[in-house]
N, C-alpha and C positions, 0 to 999 in steps of 0.2 A: 502494499501500500504505499502509497506516495505520501512524503508532508504534506500536501493540498487537501490530499482525502480524509486525512485523519481530525478526528474530533479534536472542536478546541479544548481545554481545561475547563471554560466555563459550561460545554455543554455536559462533562462529566463530573459536574458539581451539580450540577438541574439532575442528572440523574440520579444520583445518590439522594438526591432532597425528594425524587419523587418514589424510591424506596423508602423510606423512609413515612412519608405521608401515607404511603399504603402498607404499612408494617399498625400504624395506627389503625387505620382504618379495617384493617382485619382483627385486629386486635378488640375494637367497638364490637363489631357485627358477631365476633364470636360471646362476646359479655351478655351481646343484647339476645343472642338465639332463640327462637320459640323452640325449636325441636335439632335431632339430630340432620335433619333434611334443609335446614334452614336457605333458601335462595338468597338471601341476602350474604350467608355466609360464605356460599359456594360463586358468586358474583368476587364477592371480596379476596377470594382464594384468588381466581384466574385474572383481578386487577393487579396482584402480589410478584405473583411468578411472571406479566408481563412487564413491571416493572425492572425484578428485576431481571430478569433475560436483556433489556436494554442497558440497565449500566454494568451489567457484564462483560458484555460485546463491547460499548464505548471503552470501557477502564482498558481489555486489552487492547483497543486499537491505541488508543492514545499511549499506552504504560508499558502496556505486554506486561498486564497483569490479571490476573484471575482472582473470583470470590472464592471463600474457601466453603461455601455453599452451594446446594445444588436444590433447585424448586422447580417441583413434575410441573411438567406443561398441562393444561387445562384438557388435550385431548386425550389423556391417561386416567382419567377419570371420570367415573359416570356422572350425569347431568343430574337434578336435584328428583328424588322422586314425586312422581306427580301422579300417581296411581291412586285409588282408593282409601281412604283413612281405614275403612275394615274390610279388607279383602274378603268377597265369597269362596273366593277361587285362587289358586296357585299355580302354576305349571314349573314344572322343577326341567331345564335344559342344561345337559351334561355331554360333553364332549372329551373322550381320554382318545389318545396317540399310542400306538405301540409298533415298534418295529419287530419283524420275524426274524428273530437272530439264529434259531435255533429249529429249522426247518422240520426237522427227520424227529424232534421231539416232538413238536405238533403234531405233524402225519400220524406217530404210536397212539400222542394220547387219542386222537379223533379212532384211529381202531379200535379202542378198546373199550369207548363208549359202545361202537359199531357192533363187536362181540358181547359187553354186557347186555346191549338190547334182543340182540338175535339169535346169539348164542352162534355155535361153528358155522349154521349152515350161510352165516351171512343173512344181509338183509338188502333195501331198495338202495340207502345209501354205503353198499361196498364199495365200490369205483370209486363213488368222491369220497374217501376217507382215503383214500391216493393221490390226494390234489391236494394243496395250499387251500386255493379257495372251499374246497369239497370239506376238508378239513376244519377251517372256519367255520364254514356252517354250523359244521356239528354242533363243535363246543358253545359257539354260543347260544346254537339251541339246546342244548342239554346245560348251563351253566347259567345263572345269574349272573349278568355284567359286575355287581361287585364283586362274587364271589371268582369269576378272572382277574379281576383287577389285584386281588387279594394274591393269587395265584398264576400270577401272568407267568413266573421262571418255571411253575410247571408245564408250563404247555410252550415254553418257547422261542415268550413273548418276553421283549425289552419297550418298559415303559416311557411317554414321551412326555410332551406337555398335555395339561388334563385343566378341566376349567367345567366349572356348574355356575348356572345363573337359575335364582328363585324370580319368577316374574308375579304379580298379583292380576287379576281379572275382575273383573265384576259379577260376572257370571261365568260355572261351567258350559266348555267348548261342546257343541251339540257330538255325538256320536260319529265317528269318522272325519269330523269338521277338518282335520289338519293332517290329517295322515299322510297325505300325499307332498306335504311341505311342510315339514313339521321345525322348521326353524328360520321361515321366510318373511313373517310378519312379528320380530320381536320389537320392542315400541322400548326404549332404551329408560326412558320416564317411568317405566311400571316395574323395574331390576327391583327387588326391594334389599336382595343381598346378590354379591359372585365372590365364588374362590376359585385364586386361581393355583398351580402347581407350576414349574418349569423350571428344566435346568440353569436357565439363565441366571436365577436369583443364585444361584451357587456358585457361579463365573464369577458374577460383581465379587460375594463375600470373597472364593478364591484370589483374587487382584487384590482385593485388600488385605488377607494373609501374607500375599509373595512381597508386597512391597515393604512388611515388617521385618527388616533383616533378625531382628531378638523375637520373634514369634514361633513359638512352637504350638502346633496343633497336635494333639491328641484324639483322631476324629475315628469314624467306622472307617476299616480296613478297606469294604466295598468302595467305598464314595460315594456310596446311597446316600449324602447330602439335601433334604428338599426342605423346602419354604412355601409357608401357604399364605397368600395375600389373602386379606378380604376386603373387597372393596364396603365402603356404609363404616 
């Protein structure tokens, strides 16, 4: 960046003052909030995040320095809840990703299920048990998703990211109403709570640990660290 394009010291100072003002407004909104999802707190949070981002950029451009804190952007948060105060129905949306780490183990488990179901004579799905898609169909048809999640290693699967959203509704959906497209009509303002699990959270923690020369980590030997992030 050329000197002509750099912000002036006065602009950096003004950005710092804007952060101070945004901090005061955010604290005042928190002190006056009417509930956990007060729109005024949400708006003040976004204003504080925007002011801090501007200040951080100007500070770096002018002085090649950064702030010691990071405020997540508004796009990383859910909007304020705007659903019914007393929902008469809820929908639970779940996505879990897996890698097929050991196909042979997966196939063996599906074949065991088929043998237990039909005996040595085989059954209608005998050929399907010999393919990965067929084996997946057999196992997910036999076991509940929560059981597969708790026993995924037995089935040759490796956990990836997962998320669970609880959304509020005025009334229960009609039978068969959403089966063709179960996740298309999610209103983010009706999300009561959300829980995410991802290895990316552990990577952030690992990066912080690597930067500390004197820190010793006595963790799980398998490296299976998980962090549950709950919105709301």
